[in-house]
N, C-alpha and C positions, 0 to 999 in steps of 0.2 A: 643609963642602965644599957649595957651592950646587947644589941639584937643578936639572938642566937635562932637561926632557922635551919640548924642540922636534921631536924626532922622533916624536911621540906623537898618534894620533887617538884620541880616547875616544867610544865611542858608546855609548848607552843605548837600548836596545831597548825599545818600548813599543807594546803591542798592546791593544784592548778585550776580545778574546775570552778570558775567563778564567773557568774551570769553577768554581772555589772562591769568587772575587770579580768578577761581571762588571763591566764599565767601570772596571777598577782603576786606571788612570791618571788618572781623573777623579773619583776619591772626592775628597770637599771633607775639608781639614783645615786649622781656621782659616782659613777664607776662600780657601782655595788648594788647586789640586788635588794629587794625590800626586806626579804628575810634576815640579811646581814644586819639592817639597821634595828629590827625588832630584836632580834639576839643580842645585840651589842647591849640596847637599853636592859631587856630582862637579866642578862648576865651579870649586871651588878649585884644582883642579889647572893652571887656566889661567894662573895667576902663575906657574906652573915653564914655561910654553911652550908646553903641551899644547894640541890643540884639542879642545872638547868639543860635541858634536852629539845630538840625540834622534832615533831614527829611529823613526818612525810609519809608519800605514798607513789611517787613516781621517781623515775630514774634522771629527768633533767634537775630537779630540786637537790637530788643526792649528788649529783655533779657539782652543783653549785656550794653545798654545804661542804664537800671535800676541799674545793678551790679557797673556800675562805674560813676553812677550819672550824665549823661551826657543829657542835655534838648534834648527830640525829640517830633516830632509830625508824627503819622503813616498816611501814605498817599496811594491813590490809586496804585493798580499794574498796571494799564493800562497806565501810562505815558510813552510816546515814548522817553523822554528825561529828563535830570536832570533838565532843566529851566521849562518844565512842571511841574515838582514836585515841585520847588522853589515857582511858582505861585500858587499853589493850599494852601501852606502855607501862603502866602503874601496876598492872597485876604481878610482873616478873620484876619489879623492884620493891627494895626494902623501907622505903620511907613511910610513915604512917600517913603523911597529910600531902595532898597532892594540890597544885596551883594551876589553873587552865587559863592560860594568856593568848588570845588570838594573834594569829600570824600577820595580822594587819595593824599593829598597835605601836608603831616606833615612837609617839609620844608617851607611853603610859608611864605614870608616877611610880618610882620605885619607892618613894616613901610610902604612898597609900598602899601599895603591893605590902610591904612589910608589915603596916599597921594592920592589913586584913589577916596576916597570916599569924600575927601575935595574938590577935584578938581571939581568933579560931582555937588556938592551943589553950588559952586562959580560961574560954569558956566551955571548952570541948564540944564546939560546934560540929556538925555534920556535914553542913554546907554554908555557906558562906558567900557574900558578894560586897561589891562597892557602891554605894549611890551619892549623890551630887546635890546639894540644895541651890536652887536658883528661883528667881521670880522672873524671869525672862519669858512674856508669853508668846514671843516667836517660838522660842527653843519648846517651849513645854507643849504649844499645840501644833509642834510637828509629828505627824505620826510615824516617822522614821526614828523619833528618839522615844524610847521606850521610857515609861516612868515605871516607879515602884512606890505602892502604898506601905509605909512603914509605921508600925504601932511598938513603941518601946523602942527596941532594936532588932525586931524582928519583921522582914517582908511579907504581909499578909495578901498581898495581890499585885500583879504586874498590869500594864495596861498601855494601850498606844493612843487612844483617845483621852484627851484631857478633860474633857466635860465628863467622861466615866470616872476618871480618877476623883475629880473633885466631888462628884456625887458619892461615891463609896468611901471615901476619906472623911467626908464631914463630921466634925465633932469628936473623932475618933483616933485621928492619925493625921500622918502629912504625907505629902507628894513630892517625890525626890526624882530626878534624874537618875535612871540606871545606868552605872558603868558595866561593860558587859565582861567582866571578870569572876571566875569562880573558883572557889575554894572547897576542898573535900576532905572528910576523913577518907582513908584510902578505903575500908570496907564499906562505907556509903557509896562513894562513887561505883563501887562495883555492883552493889545493889539497886543503884539507880539506872546504870544501862540496861538491866534486864527487866524493868519496870517497862510496860506496853505505854505508845505515847497516849495522852489523854486527848478528850477533845477540845478543851481549851487551848492546848499546846498546838495541835494541828490547825486551829482557825485564826489563832493570833501568831503563830508561828515563833512560839517562844517557848523554848526548852524548859525553863525553869519552873513553867507551871505544872509539869510532869511530877516535881517535887510537892509543890503544895496540893496537887489534886490526889494525891496518894499519901496524904498526912503527914508529909515531910514539914520542916522547919529551914528555913533560911535566915541567917543571922546577916546583919548589914552593919557596915562600917562607913561611915562618911567621909568621903574622899575631901582633900583640901584642892585638887585639879580635876576637872571635867575633861577627859579625852575621850574622841572617836577614832574607830577604825578608818582606815584607806579604803572606801566602797568604789570610788567612782575615778575616772580617768581626771575630774576636775581635783578630786582629793590628791591624786598622786603628784599634780601641775603643783598644787599648794605645798606640799612637802618638798618638792624639789626647790620652789623659789623660797623656802625657809632654810634650808640647807646653804643655799647660795648667798642669802642676805647676810 
């Protein structure tokens, strides 16, 4: 069956102010900025009918987007999260569904993204994300790798501590790694961004907790490939080596 994603707007939020890797979107890799590589990967969804755009908040990234012919929208500098930035772009766009892909994910699987998008439409999901099954203890026990507790096809909790995840999931659900991609029905996205931050969102630094703490549901789709963003100089060097190998 041919993939049809004409109801989708895909937004890649990109901001310069990163604590661990300043000016991340403009970090050069093989003579091109990182945001070029992320957009090039995600833009493969355009062949299925989706619109893909980068959401930015500064003139330097705007110059880079113009130079490399990357479609962009200039957004407010006041946003507290990438999701807020995505919502600003989405509110004036005619698509019914919105996909938020972080601006540091050049390895993200287009097939996994398309599977999530199709499942969201089929199930009329308001919010959805990707998860990945692994039994690697080193990965699961890393607090920087967020875990999702899944029951059926719904995420019922997220955590950083694997021991907490195991205790919470015992007998009723499974623990997966969380792939930080979010899909929304447009109207729910706009509602979500008006909700106040929940206490668990603040303490865990996990934005998705706001949905769960306000009675929302998060549909999950199991990814075939686990990818992580480029968060550190070491990650960036690894990506450079990968392109040169």
